[in-house]
One Martini backbone bead per residue (centre of mass of N, CA, C, O) as a GRO file, in nm:
protein
  107
    1MET     BB    1  14.701   5.089   9.877
    2ASP     BB    2  14.639   4.998   9.581
    3GLU     BB    3  14.665   5.066   9.251
    4LEU     BB    4  14.357   5.076   9.196
    5GLY     BB    5  14.287   5.273   9.427
    6VAL     BB    6  14.457   5.509   9.322
    7VAL     BB    7  14.311   5.541   9.053
    8ASN     BB    8  14.027   5.588   9.164
    9ARG     BB    9  14.100   5.842   9.328
   10LYS     BB   10  14.193   6.012   9.084
   11VAL     BB   11  13.922   6.002   8.935
   12GLN     BB   12  13.754   6.136   9.155
   13LEU     BB   13  13.914   6.403   9.168
   14ALA     BB   14  13.874   6.477   8.869
   15ALA     BB   15  13.563   6.490   8.878
   16VAL     BB   16  13.540   6.711   9.089
   17GLY     BB   17  13.704   6.923   8.933
   18LEU     BB   18  13.521   6.929   8.683
   19ALA     BB   19  13.255   7.006   8.823
   20THR     BB   20  13.359   7.271   8.943
   21THR     BB   21  13.433   7.406   8.673
   22ILE     BB   22  13.150   7.399   8.549
   23ILE     BB   23  13.006   7.567   8.765
   24ILE     BB   24  13.180   7.821   8.733
   25MET     BB   25  13.116   7.866   8.431
   26ILE     BB   26  12.812   7.906   8.465
   27ILE     BB   27  12.825   8.152   8.650
   28ILE     BB   28  12.995   8.336   8.459
   29MET     BB   29  12.802   8.288   8.189
   30ALA     BB   30  12.569   8.408   8.309
   31PRO     BB   31  12.329   8.608   8.259
   32PRO     BB   32  12.198   8.879   8.340
   33SER     BB   33  11.947   9.004   8.466
   34SER     BB   34  11.692   9.164   8.413
   35ALA     BB   35  11.541   9.446   8.426
   36THR     BB   36  11.447   9.663   8.688
   37THR     BB   37  11.152   9.843   8.798
   38THR     BB   38  11.104  10.151   8.977
   39HIS     BB   39  10.824  10.338   9.133
   40ILE     BB   40  10.732  10.679   9.216
   41THR     BB   41  10.420  10.817   9.354
   42ASN     BB   42  10.204  11.086   9.399
   43LYS     BB   43   9.904  11.014   9.622
   44LEU     BB   44   9.825  11.260   9.745
   45SER     BB   45   9.570  11.492   9.816
   46SER     BB   46   9.811  11.696   9.898
   47GLY     BB   47  10.087  11.816   9.782
   48VAL     BB   48  10.417  11.767   9.797
   49LEU     BB   49  10.682  11.536   9.704
   50THR     BB   50  10.983  11.434   9.850
   51ALA     BB   51  11.246  11.248   9.683
   52HIS     BB   52  11.507  11.016   9.804
   53CYS     BB   53  11.713  10.795   9.621
   54GLY     BB   54  11.902  10.476   9.665
   55SER     BB   55  12.227  10.328   9.690
   56LYS     BB   56  12.538  10.224   9.733
   57LYS     BB   57  12.603  10.322   9.417
   58ASP     BB   58  12.330  10.511   9.393
   59ASP     BB   59  12.229  10.849   9.340
   60LEU     BB   60  11.904  10.984   9.248
   61GLY     BB   61  11.816  11.212   9.407
   62ASN     BB   62  11.604  11.482   9.397
   63HIS     BB   63  11.235  11.487   9.408
   64THR     BB   64  10.963  11.687   9.291
   65LEU     BB   65  10.616  11.596   9.350
   66ALA     BB   66  10.332  11.611   9.224
   67ILE     BB   67  10.037  11.519   9.179
   68ASP     BB   68  10.081  11.220   8.995
   69GLU     BB   69  10.375  11.218   9.012
   70GLY     BB   70  10.688  11.068   8.888
   71PHE     BB   71  10.951  10.817   8.934
   72GLY     BB   72  11.214  10.616   8.780
   73TRP     BB   73  11.402  10.297   8.771
   74SER     BB   74  11.668  10.104   8.634
   75PHE     BB   75  11.806   9.766   8.694
   76GLY     BB   76  12.054   9.536   8.763
   77GLU     BB   77  12.037   9.256   8.929
   78THR     BB   78  12.186   9.165   9.233
   79PHE     BB   79  12.312   9.046   9.496
   80GLY     BB   80  12.164   9.261   9.732
   81THR     BB   81  11.973   9.454   9.623
   82LEU     BB   82  11.935   9.809   9.734
   83PHE     BB   83  11.663  10.038   9.770
   84TRP     BB   84  11.605  10.365   9.889
   85CYS     BB   85  11.375  10.597  10.066
   86ASP     BB   86  11.300  10.949  10.106
   87LEU     BB   87  11.009  11.100  10.241
   88GLN     BB   88  10.844  11.431  10.194
   89SER     BB   89  10.560  11.609  10.369
   90GLU     BB   90  10.462  11.852  10.557
   91GLY     BB   91  10.683  11.743  10.794
   92TYR     BB   92  10.686  11.455  10.685
   93GLY     BB   93  10.840  11.123  10.718
   94LEU     BB   94  11.004  10.854  10.513
   95HIS     BB   95  11.166  10.536  10.546
   96PHE     BB   96  11.252  10.298  10.278
   97ASP     BB   97  11.242  10.001  10.098
   98ALA     BB   98  11.194   9.975   9.753
   99TYR     BB   99  11.431   9.750   9.719
  100ASP     BB  100  11.484   9.386   9.810
  101GLY     BB  101  11.606   9.136   9.650
  102GLY     BB  102  11.305   9.076   9.502
  103HIS     BB  103  11.123   9.268   9.722
  104PRO     BB  104  10.889   9.455   9.647
  105TYR     BB  105  10.714   9.731   9.754
  106ARG     BB  106  10.368   9.793   9.844
  107PHE     BB  107  10.126  10.080   9.898
   0.00000   0.00000   0.00000
């Protein structure tokens, strides 16, 4: 490789390094996404609903909800955010993902 080829190769490598640095800085400096809110409401025709929800990082505790009562929570979404809920009423139970990385479920 001649001297001009070596210089061109160094310029190419420097450009790739600069582009990589800029991309990393954009990712680091990007503001967190806005808060997301999820809400659980008892819409049964009769009886109380017991709800226990959480994520890998947060246990939201047990909530006993009368008809038309509910509870909700807000969180800053990150990649892979997952909140699950266990619902129970009159001997029946249901486990489901209440929020899965930008795909909230509606029942």
